C-alpha positions as CSV (number, residue, x, y, z in Angstrom):
1,M,119.1,104.7,97.1
2,P,123.0,104.0,96.4
3,G,123.6,103.5,92.7
4,E,120.6,106.1,91.5
5,A,121.6,107.7,88.2
6,A,120.6,108.8,84.8
7,I,121.8,106.1,82.5
8,K,121.1,104.5,79.1
9,L,119.8,101.0,79.1
10,A,121.3,99.7,75.8
11,P,124.9,98.7,77.5
12,L,122.8,97.1,80.0
13,T,121.5,94.5,77.5
14,T,123.3,91.9,75.3
15,V,121.4,93.1,72.0
16,G,122.6,96.5,72.9
17,V,119.5,98.4,72.3
18,G,117.4,100.6,74.5
19,G,117.2,104.4,75.4
20,P,117.6,106.0,78.8
21,A,115.6,105.0,82.3
22,R,113.7,108.0,83.9
23,R,115.2,106.6,87.1
24,Y,117.9,103.8,87.8
25,V,119.1,102.0,90.8
26,E,121.2,99.3,91.1
27,A,120.8,96.9,94.2
28,T,123.6,94.7,95.4
29,T,121.9,93.4,98.8
30,E,118.4,91.6,99.4
31,R,117.5,94.5,101.5
32,E,118.4,97.3,98.7
33,I,116.3,94.9,96.3
34,I,113.3,95.2,98.4
35,E,113.8,98.6,99.1
36,G,114.3,99.7,95.7
37,V,110.8,97.9,94.7
38,R,108.9,99.4,97.6
39,A,110.2,102.8,96.7
40,A,109.1,102.7,93.2
41,D,105.7,101.1,94.2
42,E,105.0,103.8,96.9
43,A,105.7,106.5,94.2
44,G,103.4,104.9,91.9
45,E,106.1,104.4,89.2
46,G,106.5,101.8,86.8
47,L,109.2,99.2,87.5
48,L,111.3,97.5,85.2
49,I,113.8,94.9,86.7
50,I,117.0,94.1,84.8
51,G,119.5,91.3,85.4
52,G,122.0,90.3,82.9
53,G,119.7,92.0,80.2
54,S,119.9,88.8,78.2
55,N,116.1,88.4,77.5
56,L,115.4,92.0,76.7
57,V,114.5,94.2,73.8
58,I,113.9,97.7,75.2
59,A,112.5,100.7,73.0
60,D,114.6,103.2,71.7
61,E,112.4,105.9,73.9
62,G,113.8,104.2,76.8
63,Y,111.7,103.2,80.0
64,P,109.4,106.0,81.8
65,G,109.7,104.9,85.4
66,T,112.3,103.1,87.5
67,V,114.8,100.4,86.2
68,L,116.3,98.6,89.1
69,R,119.3,96.4,88.3
70,I,119.8,93.2,90.5
71,A,123.5,93.1,91.4
72,S,123.2,90.8,94.4
73,T,125.9,88.0,94.0
74,G,127.1,85.0,95.7
75,Y,126.0,81.6,97.1
76,D,126.0,79.4,100.1
77,V,126.3,75.6,100.3
78,D,124.6,73.1,102.5
79,D,126.0,69.6,101.6
80,A,124.7,68.2,104.9
81,D,122.4,66.0,102.5
82,A,125.2,64.9,100.0
83,T,125.2,61.3,101.3
84,C,121.4,61.3,100.8
85,G,121.7,62.4,97.2
86,G,121.5,66.2,97.5
87,V,123.6,69.3,97.6
88,M,121.7,72.4,98.4
89,V,123.1,75.6,96.7
90,T,121.2,78.9,97.6
91,V,122.3,81.6,94.9
92,Q,121.7,85.5,95.2
93,A,119.5,86.6,92.0
94,G,122.4,89.0,90.9
95,Q,125.1,85.8,90.9
96,P,126.3,85.6,87.0
97,W,124.6,82.2,85.7
98,D,127.8,81.1,84.0
99,E,130.2,81.5,86.7
100,L,127.6,79.6,89.2
101,V,127.7,76.4,86.4
102,E,131.5,76.6,86.3
103,A,131.5,76.1,90.4
104,T,129.1,73.4,90.2
105,V,131.2,71.4,87.8
106,L,134.5,72.3,89.4
107,H,133.0,71.1,92.8
108,A,131.4,68.1,91.4
109,W,128.0,69.1,92.0
110,S,125.9,67.9,89.0
111,G,123.0,68.9,87.1
112,L,123.5,72.4,85.5
113,E,126.4,71.4,83.2
114,A,124.2,71.3,80.2
115,L,123.1,74.9,80.8
116,S,126.7,76.3,80.4
117,G,127.4,79.3,78.2
118,I,123.7,80.8,79.0
119,P,124.1,84.5,79.4
120,G,122.3,86.6,82.3
121,L,122.0,86.1,85.9
122,T,120.6,83.4,88.3
123,G,117.6,85.1,89.3
124,A,116.0,85.1,85.6
125,T,116.4,81.6,85.2
126,P,113.5,80.3,87.1
127,V,111.2,82.9,85.7
128,Q,111.8,81.6,82.0
129,N,112.4,78.1,82.9
130,V,115.8,78.7,81.2
131,G,116.8,75.7,79.2
132,A,119.0,74.4,76.5
133,Y,120.6,71.1,75.0
134,G,117.8,68.8,76.7
135,A,118.1,70.5,80.2
136,D,116.0,73.2,82.0
137,V,116.4,74.8,85.5
138,S,113.1,72.9,86.3
139,Q,114.8,69.8,86.8
140,T,117.1,71.3,89.7
141,V,115.4,74.0,91.3
142,A,114.3,73.2,94.9
143,S,112.7,76.8,95.8
144,V,112.7,80.5,95.0
145,R,112.6,83.1,97.5
146,T,110.9,86.4,96.3
147,W,109.4,89.8,97.1
148,D,105.6,89.5,96.7
149,R,104.9,93.4,95.9
150,E,101.1,92.9,96.1
151,A,101.3,91.3,99.6
152,N,104.3,93.2,100.7
153,V,106.1,90.1,102.3
154,V,108.9,87.7,101.2
155,K,107.2,84.6,99.7
156,T,108.9,81.4,98.8
157,F,107.8,79.0,96.2
158,A,108.6,75.4,96.2
159,N,109.4,73.3,92.7
160,S,105.8,72.7,92.4
161,D,104.4,76.0,93.2
162,L,106.1,77.3,90.2
163,R,104.0,75.7,87.6
164,F,107.1,75.3,85.2
165,G,106.2,74.8,81.6
166,Y,108.2,75.2,78.5
167,R,110.3,78.6,78.9
168,D,107.5,79.3,81.6
169,S,106.3,79.7,85.3
170,V,104.1,81.5,87.5
171,L,106.8,84.0,87.8
172,K,106.6,84.7,84.3
173,R,102.9,84.5,84.0
174,T,102.5,87.2,86.7
175,T,105.0,89.5,84.9
176,T,103.8,92.3,82.6
177,N,106.0,94.2,80.4
178,G,109.1,93.3,82.4
179,S,107.6,94.2,85.7
180,P,107.1,91.2,87.8
181,R,104.7,90.7,90.7
182,F,107.3,88.5,92.2
183,V,110.7,89.7,92.4
184,V,113.4,87.0,92.7
185,L,115.7,87.4,95.5
186,T,117.2,84.0,95.9
187,V,117.1,80.4,94.1
188,Q,117.8,77.2,95.8
189,F,119.0,74.2,93.4
190,Q,119.3,70.7,94.5
191,L,122.4,68.9,92.8
192,S,123.9,65.5,92.9
193,P,127.5,64.9,94.3
194,S,129.0,63.6,91.5
195,R,131.7,64.2,88.5
196,M,129.2,62.6,86.1
197,S,126.2,64.9,84.4
198,A,122.7,64.3,84.5
199,P,121.4,62.0,81.7
200,I,122.2,63.5,78.2
201,R,118.7,64.2,76.7
202,Y,119.8,66.0,73.6
203,A,120.7,64.0,70.5
204,E,123.3,66.3,69.0
205,L,125.0,66.8,72.4
206,A,125.0,62.9,73.0
207,R,126.5,62.5,69.3
208,S,129.2,64.7,70.0
209,L,130.1,63.2,73.3
210,A,130.0,59.9,71.9
211,V,127.4,58.3,74.4
212,E,123.5,57.1,73.7
213,A,120.7,59.6,74.7
214,G,119.8,59.0,78.3
215,E,123.7,58.3,79.2
216,R,125.8,60.2,81.5
217,A,129.2,61.7,80.7
218,K,131.9,63.5,82.9
219,A,130.1,66.6,83.7
220,N,133.2,68.6,82.8
221,D,133.2,67.4,79.2
222,V,129.5,68.2,79.1
223,R,130.4,71.7,80.0
224,S,133.0,71.9,77.5
225,E,131.0,70.4,74.6
226,V,128.3,72.8,75.1
227,L,130.3,76.0,75.5
228,R,131.6,74.8,71.7
229,L,128.4,74.2,70.3
230,R,126.9,77.2,71.7
231,A,130.0,79.3,70.3
232,S,129.7,77.6,66.8
233,K,126.0,79.0,67.0
234,G,127.1,82.8,68.2
235,M,125.4,81.9,71.3
236,V,128.3,82.5,73.8
237,L,128.9,86.4,74.4
238,D,132.2,87.3,72.6
239,P,132.6,91.3,72.1
240,A,134.4,90.8,68.9
241,D,131.5,88.7,67.3
242,R,128.7,90.6,66.3
243,D,126.8,87.4,65.8
244,T,126.5,87.3,69.9
245,Y,124.9,90.8,70.3
246,S,121.5,89.2,70.6
247,T,118.9,88.0,73.0
248,G,119.8,84.4,71.8
249,S,116.9,82.5,70.5
250,F,114.4,85.2,69.6
251,F,111.4,82.8,69.3
252,T,110.3,79.9,71.0
253,N,110.0,76.5,69.7
254,P,106.1,76.6,69.0
255,I,104.3,73.7,70.4
256,V,101.1,72.8,68.0
257,A,98.4,70.3,67.9
258,A,99.5,66.6,66.4
259,E,97.4,67.5,63.2
260,V,98.9,70.9,62.4
261,A,102.5,69.1,62.6
262,D,101.4,66.3,60.5
263,Q,100.6,69.3,57.7
264,L,104.4,69.8,57.9
265,P,107.0,68.0,55.3
266,E,108.0,64.5,57.2
267,T,111.7,66.2,57.4
268,A,110.4,68.8,59.7
269,P,111.8,68.1,63.3
270,R,109.2,67.4,65.9
271,W,109.1,66.3,69.4
272,P,106.0,65.1,71.5
273,V,104.9,66.9,74.4
274,G,102.0,65.1,75.9
275,D,99.5,65.1,73.5
276,Q,101.0,68.1,71.2
277,M,104.2,68.2,69.2
278,K,106.9,71.1,69.6
279,L,108.5,72.2,66.5
280,S,111.7,73.6,65.8
281,A,111.4,77.5,65.0
282,A,115.0,77.7,63.3
283,W,113.8,74.7,60.9
284,L,110.5,76.9,59.9
285,I,112.5,79.8,59.5
286,D,114.9,78.4,57.3
287,K,112.4,76.6,55.2
288,S,110.4,79.9,55.1
289,G,113.1,81.4,52.8
290,F,114.8,83.3,55.8
291,G,118.7,82.0,55.6
292,K,121.5,82.9,58.0
293,G,122.3,86.6,57.7
294,F,119.1,87.7,56.4
295,G,119.0,91.4,56.7
296,L,122.8,92.1,55.6
297,E,123.4,93.3,52.2
298,G,122.9,91.0,49.4
299,T,120.2,89.0,51.0
300,A,116.9,88.2,50.0
301,N,113.9,86.1,50.7
302,G,112.2,86.0,47.2
303,S,111.1,89.5,46.2
304,V,111.7,90.8,49.8
305,D,115.3,92.5,49.9
306,G,116.8,91.7,53.4
307,Y,119.3,95.0,53.5
308,S,116.0,97.3,52.9
309,I,114.3,96.2,56.3
310,A,116.8,97.8,58.8
311,G,119.8,98.9,56.6
312,G,122.0,96.3,57.5
313,R,121.9,97.4,61.0
314,A,120.1,94.2,62.2
315,S,120.1,90.9,61.1
316,L,119.6,87.0,61.5
317,S,123.0,85.6,62.9
318,T,125.3,84.5,60.4
319,K,125.8,81.3,62.4
320,H,122.3,80.5,63.6
321,T,118.8,81.8,62.0
322,L,117.1,81.7,65.7
323,A,119.1,84.8,66.6
324,I,118.3,88.5,65.6
325,T,121.8,90.4,65.9
326,N,122.6,94.0,66.6
327,R,125.5,94.6,63.7
328,G,126.8,97.6,65.5
329,S,124.3,100.3,65.4
330,A,120.8,98.9,65.5
331,S,117.9,100.5,67.1
332,A,115.3,98.5,69.1
333,E,113.0,99.4,66.0
334,D,115.4,97.5,63.7
335,I,115.6,94.2,65.8
336,V,111.8,94.6,65.8
337,A,111.4,95.0,62.3
338,I,113.8,92.0,61.4
339,A,111.6,90.0,63.7
340,R,108.4,90.9,62.4
341,T,109.3,90.2,58.8
342,V,110.5,86.7,59.8
343,R,107.6,86.2,62.0
344,D,104.9,87.0,59.2
345,G,107.0,84.9,56.4
346,V,106.6,81.8,58.7
347,Q,102.9,82.4,59.5
348,D,102.4,83.3,55.5
349,K,104.6,79.7,54.8
350,F,103.0,77.3,57.2
351,G,100.4,79.0,59.1
352,I,102.3,78.8,62.4
353,R,102.9,82.1,64.3
354,L,106.2,82.6,66.0
355,V,106.3,83.8,69.7
356,P,108.9,86.1,70.8
357,E,111.1,84.7,73.8
358,P,112.5,87.9,74.9
359,L,110.5,90.6,76.8
360,L,109.4,93.6,74.3
361,I,109.6,96.5,76.7
362,G,107.7,99.6,75.2
363,C,107.7,97.9,71.7
364,A,105.9,95.1,70.0
365,L,105.9,93.1,67.0
């Protein structure tokens, strides 16, 4: 198989941790993806799929099976239905996500602009139902074409088949330790032919664009402002900025019963989700005493010395409490130690247990 070699996994992740792969394969075409998956399955090996590596924390011991890196790129456009309100864009799983978003804005295909600056590859977006600033991909995904490892066939999911939830989908729910039943081959998006954005649903973004929530703005302006906001929080990859060496938001915003949310101070941010409430993980972390940069020298939470947890090698971002960052020489265990301390501190303070957003491969909180 092309691309097979021994390789360390840390450089393939945005947080920069992870030991070697026992076997590594890079697949640049759909055929190579399927062949690589089938070869691992027929050999009875464990299989880890890597795309952009933005949602993985891999153990220092590495991965004992086959690591398949998705590297198929490109997209096709069918604008035959544009007059009826839809531009269909079919994207290879290995296409860098932000390059795709930039292209849709430049071509006046509206719908993805609020998802600018998110690292990773397109194939991962429906798995996590990737979202930010009031948008998520479930609003624009038309279908996802996959390789079904159990049935050994290509299977296509319509949007409704994916059973999207908050940072969730049937693709994620059928993935175990980074090994999916359904390996994404292509993702098809249905976008609107317009230079205006989708309605702005996120209050901070609406304010910065000087529009009311629910109104539209120029898609290019939305992209520019989202990139600015993300960069201010260390959420746009920058080799010169250690705050960006992370998995992005390490914890999901917890969704709890309304009576649990009612026990929090009135100042605690909350948003209705059906008959439940979504809370701000960043607020809970901060109000539990974990400030920006916790883990660096001179930081503490009460009697807990932040520096002692990972020797300053890992810490909360100095820009945003929701990201756990590699300060240059962190191990996976350093990242996990900071996460565990924060999770336990929030539970002790508020009785709410935070759940990690990235996949933890060979390690656990």
